Structures are given as C-alpha cells and as structure tokens.
C-alpha positions in Angstrom: 0.5 69.9 36.3 -0.3 72.5 33.7 -3.3 73.5 31.7 -3.3 73.3 27.9 -5.8 74.5 25.2 -9.2 72.8 25.1 -9.3 71.8 28.7 -6.5 69.3 28.4 -4.3 68.8 31.5 -0.6 68.0 31.1 1.1 66.1 33.9 4.9 65.7 33.8 6.6 62.7 35.4 10.4 62.2 35.6 12.7 59.7 37.2 11.9 56.1 37.7 8.3 55.0 38.0 8.7 51.8 39.9 7.4 50.0 43.0 8.8 52.8 45.2 7.4 55.8 43.3 4.4 54.3 41.6 2.0 54.7 44.5 2.7 58.4 44.6 2.2 58.7 40.8 -1.1 56.8 41.1 -2.3 59.0 43.9 -1.4 62.2 42.0 -3.1 61.0 38.9 -6.3 60.0 40.8 -6.2 63.4 42.6 -5.7 65.3 39.3 -8.4 63.4 37.5 -10.9 64.0 40.3 -10.1 67.7 40.3 -10.7 68.4 36.6 -14.0 69.0 34.7 -15.7 66.2 32.8 -14.5 64.6 30.6 -11.0 64.4 32.0 -8.4 64.7 29.3 -4.8 64.1 30.5 -1.5 64.1 28.8 1.2 62.4 30.8 4.6 63.7 29.7 7.2 61.0 30.3 10.3 62.9 29.1 12.9 62.0 31.7 11.3 58.8 32.8 14.2 56.3 32.7 12.4 53.2 34.0 8.7 52.1 34.0 8.2 48.8 35.7 5.0 46.8 35.9 3.9 48.6 39.1 4.4 52.0 37.4 2.5 50.7 34.4 -0.3 49.8 36.7 -0.3 53.4 38.1 -0.7 54.7 34.5 -3.4 52.2 33.7 -5.3 53.3 36.8 -5.3 56.8 35.4 -6.7 55.4 32.1 -9.4 53.6 33.9 -10.4 56.7 36.0 -10.5 58.9 33.0 -12.6 56.3 31.1 -15.1 56.1 33.9 -15.9 59.7 33.3 -15.8 59.4 29.5 -12.3 60.9 29.3 -8.9 59.9 28.0 -5.3 59.7 29.1 -2.5 59.6 26.6 1.3 59.6 26.9 3.9 61.9 25.3 7.6 61.9 24.9 8.3 58.4 26.1 12.0 57.6 26.3 13.0 54.7 24.0 13.4 52.2 26.9 9.9 53.2 28.2 8.3 52.9 24.8 9.9 49.4 24.5 8.4 48.4 27.8 5.0 49.5 26.6 5.5 47.6 23.4 6.7 44.4 25.2 3.7 44.5 27.5 1.2 45.1 24.7 0.0 48.3 26.4 0.4 50.7 23.4 -3.3 50.2 22.6 -4.4 51.3 26.0 -1.7 53.9 26.4 -1.2 55.8 23.1 2.2 57.5 22.9 2.7 60.7 21.0 6.1 62.1 19.9 5.5 65.4 21.7 3.1 67.1 24.1 1.6 69.3 21.3 0.5 66.3 19.3 -0.9 64.6 22.4 -2.9 67.8 23.3 -4.2 68.0 19.7 -5.3 64.3 19.8 -7.3 64.9 22.9 -8.7 68.2 21.7 -9.9 66.6 18.5 -12.2 64.2 20.3 
C-alpha cells in the first residue's frame, strides 16, 4: 500500500487471486479502506495478477462496496489481458473501471 497525490491509496496485488488467496485480499482491502480518511479512494494495481476467478472478483467487489458506503471509489489499474477479459466476460467493467496505468487511475479518482 502506498499513498498517492490527492489522498488516493494505491494497493498492489500480484499472483493469482482465487479461492485460496481471495479471502486475504478481501481482508486487506477491508482493513485498508477502514484505515483511510473519508472518502476512501483506492487504486488496485493488478499488474502481475495472472488469474482472477469469481471468488477473487467477489473480493474486489467487496472493496467497491465498502468504498461506496463511505462515498468513495475503487478503480483498477494495469489489468493483464486475461484479467481484463474475465472482467469483460462477467460484465464487471462498469463496477470495476480499469485504467491503463496507475497514474491515470489516480487522476480519475483525484478529479472527482
């Protein structure tokens, strides 16, 4: 977890986000969201995530929900092609916007 301009928090995830690792990802996102000032603004950097299964997707959606409850937002950055395809196939790109790089994601959250 790192800080970025404008009170945006960047969280980097790597490896597979599946039924084995998703509970830990979920717990960390919940912890981070609880620890930041309102409104929480998180960028989840997915560079290096090779697999995102439905349980992993659920962990990310929990982060979206927790941020929204506090009038915040969570966006994704640098999703590998196979992860982006999974997001497209599940129809989740509306709930989980994906930016080409972390800088664009931070700019999106800083803009409003």
